[in-house]
C-alpha positions, 0 to 999 in steps of 0.5 A: 337361217336369214330373217324372214323364215317362217318355222313351225314349232312345237313346245309346252306352256311350261314356265322352263319353255316360254322362258327359253323361247320368249326372246326368240318368239318375240323376234329379239333375236337379231337374223333368228327365224319368225316362229310359229308357235304351237302349244302342246303337252308332251304326249301331243309333241311326241306323236307329233314327232312321230308323224314327222309335223312341225320344223322343230319341237319340244319332245321327251329324250326317250322319244328320240330312238323313234325320230332320229331318222327324220329329226336332229337333236339340238344341242341347246333348249333342252331340260336336262339337269340334277334333282329334277326328276319325275316323281311317283305320288300316292295318296298314302306313305309306303304304298307298295305299286306292285298290280296298281294302277299308275297315271303317267303323262305319256308312254314316250316320255322321259319320266315314263322310261325312268319309271320303268328302269326304277321299276325294274331295279325296285318292284318284284312280282311283275311290277306295277298294274295298269298304266293311264296315260292323261295330261300333267296337269290332270294327274295329281287330281287323279291321284287325290280323288282316288282314280288312280293308285298312284301318279308320275309327275313331272314339271312344278308337280315338284313344288305343289304335290303337297297341296294336294295332301299327296305323298312322295313314293319315289324320286326317279332323278334320284335313283338315276343319279345314284345309278348312274352319276350323270344328269337326268336327261327330260326334255330335248329340243328336236329340228328337222335335218331336211332344213340343212346344216346351216339352218339347224346351226343357225336355229340353235345359236338363236336358241342359245341367245334367247336363252342367256337373253332370258338370263340376262334380264328375267323379267322381260320374260315374265309376261310370257311366262305367267300367261301361260303358266298351268301354275299361277304362282309366280315364285312356283313358276320362279322354282320351275324356271331356276330347276330346268333352265341351267348350263344345259339349257345353253349347251347339252355339253359331255355330261348332256350327251353322256346322260342322253346316250346312257338313258337311251342305252340303258333303255334299249338293252332292257327292251324299252326303245330300239337301239339307236345308231352310232352317229344318231346324236350328232349334230347337224 
């Protein structure tokens, strides 16, 4: 990809994404494309991917089976890890979710896929009741105010849910790690296959360079991170980055790819997503 190219990309305003893309978005990666950035909630970017919009997107791993004909999974820039899974929150401790209303950030989100796998393993009598989709930053207030019985939360909600007087009912990541031993695949970076192998490779290299630039001097990215953070406490933003930006962000590697394949293979076996083709995750 040559200097002067303009790449339309959409990712979330969350601290991990702005931290990862700060150098690239501000032209500090030599030879990288200029970015036309749109900030959007994960439910929006998942839909954009399914419609084939934008050149590159941050999406849920759960949406990959629906979009990999048109998009390639990049081997860097995404969010996987350990101890960083979605949580189910309730107003009271120990609630039985059978037949209850649960708010989720997206029905195509990895969080919801992990939730459904957890529910299949742990709930009886038909599982939960109504599923309500809402932006992730609205979920905790909705649980607190009794609009829903429980909420599936992601991102910095791991660190702030007690401020809402809520209780952790279950940790989807713990369940995944306990049953598979693999890291938790959450968010992926994808780009259109029509960009071609050379441009996709250069894009991946540029993202990786941007990640390492942020690690080398975190203070440079702080204005960008804090300008867009939903949770404005800098300490929470730092916790968020520390949890979601890790070695898998630089390179998926063997364990990362195993986690992605494991999640989508198990979900396909449960009839939750279409099966992946044998080379669907190949890059470029």
